[in-house]
KEKOLRO-590431 format. One record per residue: residue in one letter; x, y, z of N, C-alpha, C, O, CB in turn; residue number from 1. Coordinates in steps of 0.05 Angstrom, whole numbers. Each point is the difference from the previous one (the first is absolute). Glycine has a CB too. Layout:
REM residues N
{"a"; {X; Y; Z}; {X; Y; Z}; {X; Y; Z}; {X; Y; Z}; {X; Y; Z}; NUM};
...
REM end
This chain:
REM residues 61
{"x"; {17; -23; 0}; {-17; 23; 0}; {18; 25; 0}; {21; 0; 12}; {-58; -25; 12}; 1};
{"x"; {28; 45; -37}; {15; 25; -1}; {-4; 15; 26}; {-21; -1; 12}; {15; 3; -62}; 2};
{"x"; {28; 11; 58}; {0; 15; 25}; {-21; 23; 0}; {-14; 5; 20}; {63; -16; -14}; 3};
{"x"; {-51; 24; -29}; {-19; 23; -1}; {-29; -9; 2}; {-16; 15; 10}; {49; 9; -39}; 4};
{"x"; {-39; -49; 20}; {-27; -10; 3}; {-6; -5; 29}; {-22; 6; 9}; {25; -28; -55}; 5};
{"x"; {16; 11; 61}; {-4; -5; 28}; {-4; 26; 15}; {-18; 2; 17}; {46; -44; -20}; 6};
{"x"; {-11; 62; -3}; {-3; 26; 14}; {-26; 13; -6}; {-13; 13; 18}; {63; -7; -20}; 7};
{"x"; {-59; -8; -23}; {-27; 11; -7}; {-22; -13; 16}; {-19; 13; 8}; {37; -3; -55}; 8};
{"x"; {-16; -37; 50}; {-19; -15; 16}; {0; 9; 29}; {-21; 4; 12}; {26; -43; -43}; 9};
{"x"; {18; 44; 42}; {3; 8; 28}; {-12; 28; 4}; {-15; 5; 19}; {56; -33; -14}; 10};
{"x"; {-36; 46; -24}; {-11; 27; 2}; {-30; 0; -2}; {-14; 16; 13}; {57; 2; -32}; 11};
{"x"; {-53; -35; 1}; {-29; -3; -3}; {-13; -9; 26}; {-23; 7; 6}; {29; -18; -55}; 12};
{"x"; {8; -5; 65}; {-10; -10; 25}; {9; 18; 24}; {1; -9; 23}; {-1; -37; -42}; 13};
{"x"; {6; 71; 13}; {5; 21; 20}; {26; -4; 16}; {2; 10; 22}; {-50; -4; -19}; 14};
{"x"; {68; -20; -15}; {26; -1; 13}; {16; 24; -8}; {-2; 9; -23}; {1; -60; 24}; 15};
{"x"; {17; 61; 17}; {15; 25; -5}; {30; -6; -2}; {10; -18; 14}; {-46; 44; 10}; 16};
{"x"; {49; -10; -40}; {29; -1; -2}; {11; 11; 26}; {-8; 22; 9}; {8; -17; -60}; 17};
{"x"; {18; -19; 64}; {12; 9; 25}; {27; 12; -4}; {6; 23; 7}; {-32; -58; 18}; 18};
{"x"; {45; 19; -37}; {27; 10; -5}; {14; -19; -19}; {-9; -22; -6}; {10; 44; 51}; 19};
{"x"; {22; -12; -55}; {17; -16; -17}; {24; -10; 17}; {11; 15; 16}; {-24; 11; -57}; 20};
{"x"; {19; -51; 38}; {24; -11; 12}; {22; -2; -21}; {-3; 12; -22}; {-24; -38; 55}; 21};
{"x"; {49; 13; -28}; {21; -2; -19}; {-8; -18; -24}; {5; 6; -23}; {28; 1; 60}; 22};
{"x"; {-46; -30; -30}; {-8; -19; -21}; {-29; -6; 0}; {-10; -17; -16}; {55; -2; 18}; 23};
{"x"; {-61; 32; 16}; {-28; -6; 2}; {-16; 26; 3}; {10; 21; 7}; {1; -65; 14}; 24};
{"x"; {-37; 41; -27}; {-19; 22; 5}; {-19; -10; 22}; {-9; -23; 0}; {12; 40; -48}; 25};
{"x"; {-9; 0; 67}; {-16; -8; 23}; {-28; 12; -3}; {-3; 24; -4}; {44; -28; 33}; 26};
{"x"; {-62; -13; -27}; {-27; 9; -2}; {-14; -6; 27}; {7; -18; 14}; {-9; 10; -64}; 27};
{"x"; {-18; 25; 56}; {-14; -1; 26}; {-30; 0; -4}; {-10; 15; -17}; {49; 10; 38}; 28};
{"x"; {-53; -42; -6}; {-29; 0; -1}; {-9; 15; 25}; {0; -12; 22}; {-3; -33; -48}; 29};
{"x"; {-6; 70; 24}; {-8; 16; 23}; {-24; -11; 15}; {-2; 3; 25}; {21; 36; -48}; 30};
{"x"; {-37; -53; 9}; {-24; -10; 13}; {7; -23; 20}; {-10; -1; 22}; {-17; 14; -63}; 31};
{"x"; {45; -31; 32}; {7; -23; 17}; {27; 4; 14}; {8; -16; 16}; {-33; -13; -47}; 32};
{"x"; {39; 51; 24}; {26; 7; 12}; {20; -22; -5}; {14; -9; 18}; {-37; 36; 17}; 33};
{"x"; {25; -36; -60}; {18; -21; -8}; {20; 10; -21}; {-7; 18; -16}; {-28; -53; 26}; 34};
{"x"; {59; 25; -10}; {22; 9; -17}; {11; -24; -15}; {1; -22; 10}; {10; 61; 21}; 35};
{"x"; {-3; -35; -57}; {13; -20; -15}; {20; 13; -20}; {-4; 23; -8}; {-36; -53; 12}; 36};
{"x"; {60; 15; -11}; {20; 10; -19}; {-4; -13; -27}; {-8; -23; -2}; {41; 30; 40}; 37};
{"x"; {-27; 9; -59}; {-2; -10; -27}; {28; 4; -13}; {10; 22; -1}; {-60; -10; -2}; 38};
{"x"; {62; -34; -7}; {26; 2; -12}; {-1; 17; -26}; {-21; 1; -13}; {34; -45; 33}; 39};
{"x"; {9; 56; -27}; {1; 17; -24}; {9; -16; -24}; {20; 7; -13}; {-11; 33; 41}; 40};
{"x"; {-23; -62; -34}; {5; -15; -25}; {-23; 5; -18}; {-22; 6; 9}; {48; -42; 16}; 41};
{"x"; {-22; 34; -51}; {-22; 5; -19}; {-20; -23; 1}; {-23; 4; -4}; {54; 22; -26}; 42};
{"x"; {-21; -50; 36}; {-18; -24; 3}; {1; -9; 28}; {21; -3; 13}; {-13; -11; -61}; 43};
{"x"; {-32; 9; 59}; {-3; -11; 27}; {-15; -26; -3}; {-21; -1; -14}; {21; 47; 36}; 44};
{"x"; {9; -67; -8}; {-13; -26; -2}; {-29; 2; 11}; {-5; 16; 18}; {50; -40; -14}; 45};
{"x"; {-62; 7; -14}; {-28; 0; 9}; {-2; -8; 29}; {-17; 11; 15}; {2; -23; -61}; 46};
{"x"; {32; -6; 55}; {0; -8; 28}; {7; 23; 18}; {-13; 4; 21}; {26; -50; -34}; 47};
{"x"; {7; 62; 6}; {8; 23; 16}; {-22; 22; -1}; {-5; 13; 20}; {53; -23; -30}; 48};
{"x"; {-61; 13; -13}; {-22; 20; -2}; {-23; -7; 18}; {-12; 17; 13}; {25; -8; -60}; 49};
{"x"; {-20; -35; 49}; {-21; -9; 18}; {8; 5; 29}; {-17; 8; 16}; {3; -43; -49}; 50};
{"x"; {40; 30; 40}; {9; 5; 27}; {-1; 30; 7}; {-8; 6; 23}; {38; -46; -27}; 51};
{"x"; {-22; 57; -14}; {-2; 29; 5}; {-29; 8; 5}; {-5; 16; 18}; {47; -8; -47}; 52};
{"x"; {-60; -17; 12}; {-28; 6; 4}; {-10; -10; 26}; {-15; 14; 14}; {8; -16; -63}; 53};
{"x"; {14; -22; 57}; {-8; -11; 26}; {11; 16; 23}; {-14; 5; 19}; {12; -51; -40}; 54};
{"x"; {28; 54; 19}; {12; 16; 21}; {-14; 27; 4}; {-3; 9; 22}; {46; -30; -33}; 55};
{"x"; {-53; 33; -11}; {-14; 25; 1}; {-30; -2; 5}; {-13; 20; 4}; {49; -2; -34}; 56};
{"x"; {-46; -42; 29}; {-29; -5; 5}; {-17; 8; -23}; {-23; 9; 4}; {32; -1; 43}; 57};
{"x"; {1; -10; -72}; {-16; 6; -23}; {-6; -26; -16}; {16; -19; 3}; {4; 66; -6}; 58};
{"x"; {-41; -48; -13}; {-5; -25; -15}; {22; -5; -20}; {11; 19; -12}; {-60; -12; 18}; 59};
{"x"; {56; -32; -11}; {21; -6; -20}; {-9; 6; -28}; {-24; 1; -6}; {41; -37; 36}; 60};
{"x"; {2; 39; -48}; {-6; 5; -28}; {-11; -25; -13}; {-6; 1; -24}; {41; 34; 22}; 61};
REM end
């Protein structure tokens, strides 16, 4: 899955950009107060994308 598709899905589910790390982007779900990191690769495995969605409490893609 493309990274930009995952980020678009997270933003649609009201997750907010928190900050940039050296190799990751950190997103925050203000409603559930959960945080997850997204690696800065153009392709992200489907398994990792499901884990990120689960960590943030949003439905999987």
